[in-house]
C-alpha positions in Angstrom: 71.6 88.9 166.3 68.3 90.5 166.8 67.7 88.5 169.9 71.1 89.7 171.3 70.3 93.3 170.5 67.0 93.0 172.2 68.6 91.5 175.3 71.1 94.3 175.4 68.4 96.9 175.1 66.5 95.3 177.9 69.6 95.2 180.0 70.2 98.9 179.4 66.5 99.6 180.1 66.7 97.6 183.4 69.9 99.5 184.3 68.2 102.8 183.7 65.2 101.7 185.8 67.6 100.6 188.6 69.3 103.9 188.3 66.0 105.7 188.7 65.2 103.7 191.9 65.8 105.3 195.2 68.2 103.9 197.9 65.3 102.5 199.9 63.9 100.6 196.9 67.3 99.2 196.1 67.7 98.0 199.7 64.3 96.2 199.6 65.2 94.6 196.2 68.5 93.4 197.6 66.9 91.9 200.7 64.4 90.0 198.5 67.2 88.7 196.3 66.1 90.4 193.2 69.5 92.2 192.7 72.4 89.9 191.7 76.1 90.8 191.2 77.6 91.0 187.8 75.9 91.7 184.5 72.8 89.9 185.6 74.8 86.6 185.6 74.5 84.5 188.7 77.9 83.4 190.2 78.2 79.9 191.5 80.8 79.2 194.2 83.1 76.3 193.3 83.3 73.7 196.1 86.5 71.8 196.6 85.7 68.2 197.4 88.2 66.2 199.4 87.6 62.8 198.0 89.7 60.6 200.3 88.4 57.3 199.0 89.1 58.2 195.4 92.7 59.3 196.2 93.4 56.1 198.1 92.0 54.1 195.2 94.3 55.9 192.8 97.3 55.4 195.1 96.6 51.7 195.4 96.4 51.3 191.6 99.7 53.1 191.2 101.3 50.8 193.7 100.0 47.7 191.9 101.2 48.9 188.5 104.8 50.3 189.4 107.4 48.6 191.6 108.9 50.5 194.6 112.2 51.1 192.9 110.4 53.2 190.3 108.3 55.0 192.9 110.7 55.4 195.9 107.9 56.5 198.1 108.1 56.2 201.9 105.7 57.2 204.6 107.4 57.3 208.0 107.1 59.0 211.3 110.0 61.2 212.5 113.1 59.5 214.0 113.4 59.5 217.8 114.8 62.6 219.3 117.9 61.2 220.9 119.1 64.5 222.3 115.9 65.2 224.1 115.9 61.8 225.6 119.5 62.1 226.7 118.8 65.5 228.3 115.6 64.1 229.9 113.3 66.6 228.1 109.8 65.4 227.0 109.4 64.7 223.2 107.0 67.0 221.5 105.2 64.5 219.3 104.8 62.0 222.1 103.1 64.6 224.3 101.2 66.0 221.3 102.5 69.6 221.9 103.8 70.2 218.3 103.2 73.9 217.5 103.0 74.4 213.7 103.6 78.1 214.1 107.0 77.5 215.7 109.5 77.6 212.8 112.3 75.8 214.6 110.1 73.0 216.0 108.5 72.5 212.6 111.8 72.3 210.7 113.3 69.9 213.2 110.2 67.7 212.8 110.8 67.6 209.0 114.5 66.9 209.6 113.9 63.9 211.8 111.2 62.6 209.4 113.8 62.7 206.6 116.3 60.9 208.8 113.7 58.1 209.4 113.1 57.8 205.7 116.8 57.5 205.0 117.2 54.8 207.6 114.4 52.9 206.1 115.3 53.3 202.4 119.0 52.5 202.6 118.6 48.8 203.6 115.9 48.3 201.0 118.2 49.8 198.3 121.1 47.6 199.5 118.8 44.6 199.3 118.0 45.4 195.7 121.8 45.8 195.0 121.5 49.5 194.2 124.7 51.5 195.0 124.1 54.5 197.3 127.7 55.9 197.3 129.8 57.3 194.6 132.9 55.2 193.7 136.3 56.6 194.4 137.4 56.4 190.8 134.2 58.0 189.5 134.7 60.8 186.9 131.9 62.9 185.6 131.5 63.1 181.9 132.6 66.5 180.6 130.0 68.5 178.7 132.7 69.8 176.3 135.4 67.9 174.5 139.1 68.0 175.3 139.9 70.0 172.2 137.4 72.7 173.1 138.8 72.9 176.7 142.3 73.1 175.2 141.3 76.1 173.1 139.7 77.8 176.1 142.8 77.2 178.1 145.1 78.6 175.4 142.8 81.6 175.1 142.9 82.2 178.8 146.7 81.9 178.9 147.0 84.4 176.1 144.7 86.8 177.8 146.6 86.5 181.1 150.0 87.0 179.3 148.6 90.1 177.6 147.4 91.5 180.9 150.8 90.8 182.5 152.6 92.6 179.6 150.2 95.5 179.9 150.8 95.8 183.6 154.6 95.6 183.1 154.5 98.3 180.5 152.4 100.4 182.7 154.9 100.1 185.6 157.8 100.9 183.2 156.0 104.1 182.1 155.3 105.1 185.7 159.0 104.5 186.6 160.1 106.5 183.6 157.8 109.4 184.6 159.0 109.2 188.2 162.7 109.1 187.1 162.2 112.1 184.7 160.5 114.0 187.5 163.3 113.3 189.9 165.9 114.3 187.3 164.1 117.5 186.6 163.9 118.3 190.3 167.7 117.6 190.7 168.5 119.9 187.8 166.3 122.6 189.1 167.9 122.3 192.5 171.4 122.5 191.0 170.5 125.5 188.9 169.0 127.2 191.9 172.1 126.5 194.0 174.4 127.7 191.2 172.4 130.9 190.9 172.5 131.5 194.6 176.3 130.9 194.6 176.9 133.3 191.7 174.7 135.9 193.5 176.7 135.5 196.7 180.1 135.7 194.8 179.0 138.9 193.0 178.0 140.4 196.3 181.3 139.5 197.9 183.3 140.9 194.9 181.3 144.2 195.1 182.0 144.5 198.8 178.3 144.2 199.7 179.1 141.4 202.2 182.2 140.0 203.9 180.8 136.5 204.7 182.1 133.4 203.0 179.3 131.1 204.0 178.6 130.2 200.4 181.9 128.2 200.4 180.8 125.7 203.1 179.2 123.5 200.5 182.5 123.3 198.5 184.4 122.3 201.7 181.9 119.5 202.4 182.3 118.3 198.8 186.1 118.3 199.2 185.8 116.1 202.3 183.5 113.6 200.6 185.3 113.4 197.2 188.9 112.5 196.3 189.7 115.9 194.8 190.3 118.8 197.2 188.1 121.9 197.1 189.5 125.3 196.3 189.4 126.6 199.9 191.4 123.6 201.1 194.0 124.1 198.3 194.3 127.8 199.2 195.2 126.8 202.7 198.3 125.0 201.4 199.5 128.2 199.7 199.8 129.2 196.1 201.7 127.1 193.5 205.0 128.2 191.9 203.2 129.2 188.7 200.8 131.4 190.7 203.7 133.0 192.5 205.6 133.8 189.2 202.4 135.4 187.7 201.8 137.4 190.9 205.4 138.6 190.8 205.2 139.5 187.1 201.7 140.9 186.8 200.8 141.9 190.4 197.9 140.8 192.4 195.0 142.0 190.3 193.2 145.2 191.0 191.8 147.7 188.6 192.0 146.6 185.0 190.2 149.3 183.0 192.2 152.4 182.4 195.3 151.1 184.1 197.5 152.4 181.2 196.0 155.8 181.0 198.3 158.8 181.6 197.9 160.9 184.7 199.3 164.3 185.5 202.2 162.8 187.4 203.1 160.3 184.7 202.8 163.0 182.0 205.2 165.3 183.9 207.7 162.5 184.7 210.4 162.3 182.0 213.0 160.5 184.0 212.7 157.4 181.9 213.3 159.2 178.6 216.5 158.3 176.6 217.3 160.3 173.5 219.5 157.7 171.8 216.6 155.3 171.8 214.0 157.8 170.7 212.7 158.0 167.1 214.7 154.9 166.1 218.0 156.3 166.9 220.3 153.7 168.2 218.9 150.4 168.9 219.9 146.9 169.6 223.3 147.0 167.7 224.5 150.3 169.3 226.0 153.4 167.7 228.4 153.1 164.7 227.2 149.7 163.6 225.0 149.1 160.6 221.9 147.2 161.2 221.6 144.1 159.1 218.8 144.2 156.6 216.8 141.2 155.7 214.7 142.9 153.1 213.9 140.8 150.1 215.0 142.3 146.7 212.3 143.3 144.2 211.0 141.4 141.3 213.2 143.2 138.6 216.3 142.7 140.7 215.6 139.0 141.1 215.1 138.6 137.3 218.4 140.3 136.6 220.1 138.1 139.2 218.5 135.1 137.6 219.7 136.1 134.1 223.2 136.7 135.3 223.4 133.2 136.8 222.6 131.8 133.3 
């Protein structure tokens, strides 16, 4: 521990000494090799040795120990470029003009090299009786059991059914809202038309207008429906009942105060008959006694009852 502390102190002292040095002195020390990078620890560069002989020896040992079926290694040149030969173009690898920086040329080289490896490996595999194609009746082994898949299928079907029910209920709610909205609009339209009709009728009754345009809608309804509208019925003339009431009661007019006396009616006494006034005379005429239907009193009825006994 003491040695380590001494080294640290020396290191600090050397750093302080280096800090006290001027730039010129530091440059001279660097040129002489006295200054080294790091905490006074020399760094050694690691050299990568390409030992070709050792690699080939290891490869030969692996080939001796393992058969080719276990290794499946192939070293082959790229397959011939048939397209280039058919078009009469020069082949790049034959002319030695392969550009490693050309991505397309480089990938095509790898592609044709893989083709050559396949053409060489397939006959060797067939010779060793190794199948290279999947049989037609081949079925992959499922990672999950049929029971688990059935549970998943049932769950998915239940989820789909719930979603369909939810969508159906949503559509029904929307249809109800739309129907209610249409019904409200129709009722408001009817009330508005009725209010406009009543306003037009009141104006016509008060003499504020002489137009009957508000009856056009009833005429159209009478044409469309089976029952005739009132204007169409009025064109045919009043009924017998209407004629009788018009003859008996008149054709309407002023109702309030129609029985009030006026100066002319008060002075007119032509319709006065003395024999009928104040109960004198009557239905049976003069000299005849009017029949009385008055019920006898209680005492009289008791006496009549006792007499009958």
